[in-house]
N, C-alpha and C positions, 0 to 999 in steps of 0.2 A: 297896198292894203285892200283887201277885198271887202265889199259890203256884205255884212253877215246875212241879211235877209235874202239877197240875190243868190248867194252861194248855197244857202241851206234849204230855202223853201222850194226850190225848183223840183226837188224829188220827194218832198215830204208833205204833200197835201193829203187830206182825207179822201179816200176813194170808196165811199160807202154807197151801195145801191147799184153800181154798174155790174157787179157780180153778185148782188144780193147778199153781201156780207152782213152779219149782225154787227151792231156797234162794238161788241166785245171782240169779235173776230177782226174787225177793222182796226181796233186798238192794238191787237197782237201783231197784225201785219205791219202797221205803221211803225211800231217800235222795233220790230225785227229789221225793217228797212233802215231806220236810224242807226241801230247798232251795227248793221252791215257797213253803212257809210263811214261810221266812226272807226271801224276796224280796218278799213281800206286806206292804206298809206297815201294813195293818190287823192283821196277825197277828205280825209280826216283833218280836223282842226288841231288834233293832238300832236304834241311833240313826240319824237321818237321814244323818249323815256316814258312818257305817259302812255303811248300806244303799246309799249311792251307789257304794261300792267293792265291794259284795258280789258274789261269783261263785258260791261253793258252800261248804258246811261242810267244813273239812279232815277227811279220814278215810283210814283204811288201805284198801288194795285188799282185795277179798273174799278170804278165806282159809278154805277148808272145814275146816281143822284146828281152827278155833275154834267149830265147831258140834258140840256134844257131846250125847250121850244120858246123862242123869244119873239117879241114884236119887232118887226123891222120898219124903221121910219126913214125912208130915203130923203136925202137932202140934195138940193140942186143949187148951182151957182156959187159953191164954195171956192174960195181962192186957193191956188196951189200954195203949199207951205213945206217947210222942212222941219224935221225933229232935231232936237239936240242929240248928239251922238257921243259915243265913247272915244271916237277918233276924229280924224280930219275929213273923212268921206261923208258927204251928205247927199240925200236923194230927195226928189220932189214927191210929195204926196198930196192927195186931195181927200178931204173928209167926204165920204159917200153917204153916210147915214148913221143912225143911232140904233143900238140893239138894247131893248128893254126886256127884263126878265125878273123873275122872283127866284131866290135861292135861300133856303132855310127861313122862309117867311119874310125875307128882306127884299124890297124892291131895289133893283140895281140897273145901271145903265152903262154901256160902253160905246165909245165912238169907234167907228170902223172906217178904214182908209183904203184908197186905191193907190198903189205904187205907180206913179206916172212913168217913171223910167223903165220899170219892168213891163208895163203895158206897151211902151213904145217898142221894146224888144220882142215881146210876145203878145200881139194884139188879141189873140184868142183867149188869153188868160182872163178868168172871171172870179178870182178869189179876193176876199177882203183881208186886209192886214189889221189885226186887232192886238196891239201891244198893251199889256196891263201889269199892274202890281196889285198885291192883295196883302192880307194880314200875315201870310206866311213869308213874305218877301224879307230877306235878310236873316231868316231863321232856317226853316226847312227848305226854302227855295232861294234862288238867286236874288240878291238885294236889288239888282237893276231891273228886275221884272222879267216876264216871260212873254212869248208870242203865241198867238193863235192865227190860223187861217180859217176863214169861214166862207163857204160857197155863197156867191152873190145871189140873194133870194130873187125869185121870180114873182113872188107875191108878198104878203104881209108877214110871213113867218120865216124866221131864220133859225136853223138848228145850230146851237153852240155846244160843243163838247169839250170841256176843259181837260178831259183825259188825254187830249192831243196837244196840250200846252207844252211847248218846247223852249229850251234855253237858247238865247242868242250865242253865236260862236265866240263872242268875246269872253264868255265864261271860261273858255278853255285856252284862249290865246289872245295876246295883245295885238296880234297882226290884223285883227278884224275891227271894223268900225260899225258899231251897233246902234240903231235908233233907241233912244231912251223913252219909255212910255210917258205920255203927257199926264199931268196931274189929274186931269178929268177922268182918266182911266184907272184911277186907284179904286179898288173895291174894298169896302170896309167890312169884309168878311174873309175868313181863311178859305182859300181854294186848295184843298188837299187832293189834288189830281194833277196828272201830268208830270213833267220833269221835276226832279229834286236836285239838291246839291248834297254832297257828303259832308 
């Protein structure tokens, strides 16, 4: 059973700025990469039957309102922990900091984590794992929540773009063991951006 985050996130980080892509262009490129991986039988989490009917991952249209600049509050000395998962495989994480932002005039906060096992495999990695649920969870989006990867901030500002929110692989197959977002990362607003479910 493969860990969903390790298998999915390695090729699906945001790559904005290195080639001067606009956020919308980065969104298009990101989801083209996701669709390409899903359509590839060697990488796809889909069964052969699902793959035969696959066209693209359902998602919301790009919405710039869901790209926010947030206050980054780093934390130190947090003890390693594990999330509850949908399967038997568990991985160690460490809370790295808090991401605070306003959306629709509502003040919100998300905890961001470092995947300690992934860091051991790829020490050069510097992305934060931000699992979350919101008021669309269980309706337009997967009830178990979605994932974001956020570049580790160098200063006090973190860019959070929910247009890149993706589903864990356990949405598509029981073969995967997916971290369940902690209760503290439930957003009491609808996030109509990123991946959907049909």
